C-alpha positions in Angstrom: -19.5 -88.7 10.0 -22.0 -87.4 7.5 -21.4 -83.8 6.9 -25.4 -82.7 6.7 -26.0 -85.0 10.0 -23.1 -82.5 11.5 -24.1 -79.1 9.9 -28.1 -79.9 10.7 -26.6 -81.0 14.8 -24.7 -77.6 14.5 -28.1 -75.4 13.5 -30.0 -77.0 16.4 -27.5 -76.2 19.2 -27.2 -72.4 17.3 -31.4 -72.5 17.6 -31.5 -73.2 21.1 -28.3 -71.0 21.9 -30.4 -67.7 19.9 -33.4 -68.5 22.1 -31.8 -68.4 25.5 -29.5 -65.0 24.5 -32.5 -63.5 22.6 -35.9 -64.8 23.1 -35.9 -65.1 19.5 -34.2 -65.4 16.0 -33.2 -69.5 16.3 -36.5 -70.6 15.3 -36.0 -68.4 11.9 -33.0 -71.1 11.5 -35.2 -74.5 12.1 -37.1 -74.6 9.0 -34.0 -74.2 6.7 -31.6 -76.2 8.6 -34.8 -79.2 8.4 -35.2 -78.3 4.5 -31.6 -78.3 3.4 -29.5 -80.3 6.1 -31.9 -82.7 6.7 -34.1 -83.1 3.7 -37.8 -82.8 4.5 -40.1 -80.9 2.3 -41.1 -77.2 3.5 -44.4 -78.4 4.8 -42.7 -81.2 7.0 -40.4 -79.0 8.1 -42.9 -75.7 9.5 -44.6 -78.7 11.4 -41.3 -80.0 13.0 -39.8 -76.4 13.6 -43.3 -75.5 15.5 -42.5 -78.5 17.8 -38.8 -77.7 18.3 -39.0 -74.4 19.1 -42.1 -74.4 21.4 -40.5 -77.7 23.5 -37.3 -75.6 23.6 -39.1 -72.2 24.5 -40.9 -73.9 27.0 -37.3 -75.0 28.6 -36.0 -71.3 28.5 -39.1 -70.1 30.4 -38.4 -72.4 33.0 -35.0 -71.2 33.4 -35.7 -67.5 33.1 -38.4 -67.8 35.4 -36.0 -69.4 38.4 -34.3 -65.8 37.8 -37.5 -63.9 38.0 -37.6 -62.4 34.6 -40.8 -63.4 33.0 -43.5 -60.7 33.3 -46.5 -63.1 33.3 -49.4 -60.5 32.8 -47.5 -59.5 29.7 -47.1 -63.1 28.5 -50.8 -64.2 29.0 -51.9 -61.1 26.9 -49.7 -61.7 24.0 -49.7 -65.7 24.2 -53.1 -65.8 24.7 -53.8 -64.0 21.2 -50.9 -65.4 19.3 -52.9 -68.9 20.1 -56.0 -68.0 18.5 -53.7 -66.3 15.3 -51.1 -69.3 15.0 -54.1 -71.8 14.9 -55.6 -70.2 11.8 -52.2 -69.5 10.3 -51.5 -73.3 10.3 -54.4 -73.8 8.3 -52.6 -71.1 5.8 -49.4 -73.7 4.4 -51.3 -76.2 3.1 -52.8 -73.6 0.2 -49.1 -72.7 -0.2 -46.7 -74.7 -2.8 -43.4 -75.5 -1.3 -41.4 -73.4 -3.6 -43.1 -70.4 -2.4 -43.5 -71.3 1.0 -39.5 -71.1 1.5 -39.1 -68.3 -0.9 -41.6 -65.8 1.3 -39.6 -67.8 4.1 -36.1 -66.8 3.1 -38.1 -62.8 2.4 -38.9 -62.8 6.2 -35.2 -63.8 7.5 -34.2 -60.6 5.7 -36.7 -58.5 6.8 -36.1 -59.7 10.3 -32.8 -59.1 9.9 -32.8 -55.8 8.9 -34.9 -55.3 12.0 -32.6 -57.0 14.1 -29.3 -54.8 12.9 -31.5 -51.6 14.2 -31.0 -50.0 17.9 -33.5 -51.3 20.3 -34.0 -48.8 23.1 -35.0 -50.5 26.6 -38.3 -49.6 27.8 -39.3 -47.7 30.7 -41.9 -48.6 33.8 -44.9 -47.9 31.6 -46.1 -49.0 28.6 -45.8 -46.9 25.7 -48.9 -48.1 23.9 -52.0 -49.5 24.9 -52.9 -53.2 25.9 -55.0 -53.4 22.9 -52.5 -52.7 20.4 -50.3 -55.5 22.4 -53.3 -58.0 21.8 -53.2 -57.1 18.1 -49.5 -57.7 17.6 -49.9 -61.0 19.7 -52.5 -61.8 17.1 -50.4 -61.0 14.2 -47.4 -62.5 15.3 -49.3 -66.0 16.0 -50.5 -65.9 12.5 -47.0 -66.0 11.4 -45.9 -68.5 13.5 -48.5 -71.3 12.6 -48.2 -70.3 8.7 -44.4 -70.3 8.5 -43.5 -72.2 11.8 -41.5 -69.3 13.6 -41.6 -68.7 17.2 -41.8 -64.8 16.5 -39.5 -63.5 19.4 -37.9 -61.3 16.3 -41.1 -59.8 16.7 -42.3 -60.4 20.4 -39.4 -58.8 22.2 -39.1 -55.6 20.2 -43.4 -54.9 21.0 -42.6 -56.0 24.4 -39.9 -53.2 24.7 -41.7 -50.5 22.6 -45.5 -51.3 23.2 -45.2 -52.8 26.6 -42.7 -50.6 28.5 -40.3 -54.2 29.5 -36.5 -53.7 30.0 -34.8 -56.1 27.4 -33.9 -58.6 29.6 -37.8 -59.2 30.8 -38.6 -59.4 27.4 -36.1 -61.5 26.1 -37.4 -63.9 29.3 -40.9 -63.2 28.4 -41.3 -63.6 24.5 -40.2 -66.9 25.8 -43.3 -68.3 27.2 -45.3 -66.8 24.2 -43.1 -68.5 21.8 -44.0 -71.8 23.3 -47.7 -71.1 23.4 -47.8 -70.0 19.7 -46.0 -72.7 18.8 -48.2 -75.5 20.6 -51.2 -73.5 18.8 -49.8 -73.6 15.6 -48.4 -77.1 16.0 -51.5 -78.4 16.8 -53.2 -77.2 13.7 -50.7 -79.1 11.9 -51.1 -82.1 13.3 -53.9 -83.1 10.3 -51.3 -82.2 8.0 -48.9 -85.7 8.1 -46.7 -87.3 11.0 -43.6 -86.0 12.3 -40.3 -87.7 12.1 -39.8 -88.6 15.6 -35.7 -89.2 15.5 -35.1 -85.7 14.1 -37.4 -84.0 16.1 -35.8 -85.2 19.1 -32.4 -84.6 18.2 -33.0 -80.7 17.7 -35.0 -81.1 20.5 -32.4 -81.9 22.6 -29.4 -80.4 20.9 -31.4 -77.0 21.2 -32.0 -77.4 24.9 -28.0 -77.8 25.2 -27.8 -74.4 23.0 -30.8 -72.9 25.4 -28.9 -73.5 29.1 -25.9 -72.0 27.6 -27.7 -68.9 26.1 -29.4 -68.2 29.2 -26.4 -68.5 31.2 -24.6 -66.1 28.5 -27.3 -63.7 28.7 -26.3 -61.2 31.0 -22.6 -61.8 30.5 -22.6 -61.0 26.7 -23.8 -57.2 25.1 -27.2 -58.1 23.5 -26.5 -55.3 20.7 -23.4 -57.4 19.3 -25.5 -60.4 19.3 -28.6 -58.9 17.3 -26.0 -57.5 14.9 -24.1 -60.9 14.7 -27.0 -63.2 14.4 -28.4 -61.0 11.6 -25.6 -61.2 9.2 -26.0 -65.2 9.7 -29.7 -64.4 9.1 -28.9 -63.0 5.9 -26.4 -65.5 4.9 -28.9 -68.2 5.4 -31.7 -66.1 3.6 -29.5 -65.7 0.3 -28.4 -69.2 0.2 -32.1 -70.4 0.6 -33.4 -67.9 -2.0 -30.4 -69.1 -4.4 -31.0 -72.9 -3.6 -34.7 -72.4 -4.1 -34.4 -69.9 -7.2 -31.4 -70.6 -9.3 -32.9 -74.4 -10.7 -36.3 -72.8 -11.5 -34.3 -70.0 -13.6 -31.8 -73.1 -15.0 -35.7 -75.0 -16.0 -36.4 -71.9 -17.7 -33.6 -71.0 -19.8 -33.6 -75.4 -21.2 -37.4 -73.9 -22.6 -35.9 -71.6 -25.0 
């Protein structure tokens, strides 16, 4: 069995598992998996990531909605603003060189991992900030989604807890329809940039769906703070690997010029 195929398949399951358990985070693995394990260009990986994450988040939404955990009003506010941001953000990707895109993505991963290592207090019954602030946050997350191909759950969940006042359980569930909406909008913006590799896309979607189902079932059985910490350190390791793979060849090239 091809090692890269096995690694990319395991990462696809991990993507769905994280979405189901944490309401985000899994999408941060999709672009690195597609670039380094599958061999896609960064630009193609961003488009494919949006399709994979969006469809897996849609499945997670259906599972969480059956449990009554989704706050549809919050999803409408965040998702509505995010749709606009994601569509606009998708047009900036084409102006950024692939190497720079990977570096920016790795740096974002390090920021995200640091955020995930910080304790997150559950919200109460009342929002801590005005809904207008939540709309602005939704638009900003959407921009990031369209530009780098990430679902943004790692930003959406804390925002729903701190700005809207949702509990962690509700925030994780509500982030999924928002991720699905943002990803769909960003994907539409990327359609003109080239066709998808549907074989790879469908494989990631199918394996990710397995992870989503497992993650949703385990969500209430495993302490969220432990999962966040484990996942954060894993993200840090992947980000450092990405930086090394992306920047070291450039350093070696520069050295040969002198």
